[in-house]
C-alpha positions as CSV (number, residue, x, y, z in Angstrom):
1,M,2.2,-19.7,1.7
2,P,1.8,-16.9,4.3
3,A,4.1,-14.5,2.5
4,N,2.0,-14.6,-0.6
5,E,-1.1,-13.9,1.4
6,I,0.5,-11.0,3.1
7,L,1.7,-9.6,-0.2
8,Q,-1.8,-10.0,-1.6
9,E,-3.1,-7.8,1.3
10,A,-0.4,-5.3,0.5
11,K,-1.5,-5.2,-3.1
12,K,-5.1,-4.5,-1.9
13,L,-3.9,-1.7,0.3
14,H,-2.1,-0.2,-2.7
15,K,-5.4,-0.3,-4.6
16,V,-7.2,1.4,-1.7
17,S,-4.6,4.1,-1.7
18,D,-5.1,4.7,-5.4
19,S,-8.8,4.9,-4.9
20,L,-8.4,7.4,-2.2
21,D,-6.2,9.5,-4.4
22,L,-8.9,9.5,-7.1
23,L,-11.5,10.6,-4.6
24,A,-9.2,13.4,-3.4
25,E,-9.1,14.7,-7.0
26,Q,-12.9,14.7,-7.2
27,H,-13.7,16.2,-3.8
28,A,-11.8,19.4,-3.2
29,P,-13.2,20.2,0.2
30,I,-11.7,17.0,1.7
31,A,-8.8,16.4,-0.8
32,E,-6.1,17.1,1.7
33,A,-7.5,14.7,4.3
34,L,-8.0,12.0,1.6
35,S,-4.4,12.5,0.3
36,L,-3.0,12.1,3.9
37,L,-5.0,8.9,4.4
38,S,-3.9,7.6,1.0
39,G,-0.3,8.1,1.9
40,S,-0.8,6.3,5.2
41,V,-2.4,3.4,3.6
42,R,0.4,3.3,0.9
43,N,3.0,3.4,3.6
44,S,1.3,0.5,5.4
45,A,1.4,-1.6,2.2
46,T,5.0,-0.8,1.7
47,L,5.8,-1.8,5.3
48,L,4.1,-5.1,4.8
49,E,6.1,-5.8,1.7
50,V,9.4,-4.9,3.4
51,L,8.4,-7.1,6.4
52,V,7.8,-10.1,4.1
53,A,11.1,-9.4,2.3
54,V,13.1,-9.2,5.5
55,K,11.5,-11.8,7.6
56,M,10.4,-14.3,5.0
57,G,13.0,-13.8,2.3
58,Q,10.6,-12.8,-0.5
59,G,8.7,-9.8,-1.7
60,P,7.8,-7.9,-4.8
61,E,10.4,-7.5,-7.5
62,W,11.6,-4.1,-6.3
63,V,12.5,-5.5,-2.9
64,N,14.4,-8.5,-4.3
65,S,16.5,-6.5,-6.8
């Protein structure tokens, strides 16, 4: 189902965001830039989840509750 595929991509984006946060902790000179990118990726993932919930009637548990 397309909704599940989109939600899987959102999950991947959340993992990328987490990885960028870890890199930010390890690399002080570019920490701020990595944190900003991490937030943007996380926001994109959340938007995908909301899009699925609104347009396709399903999403992660936090959207359906």
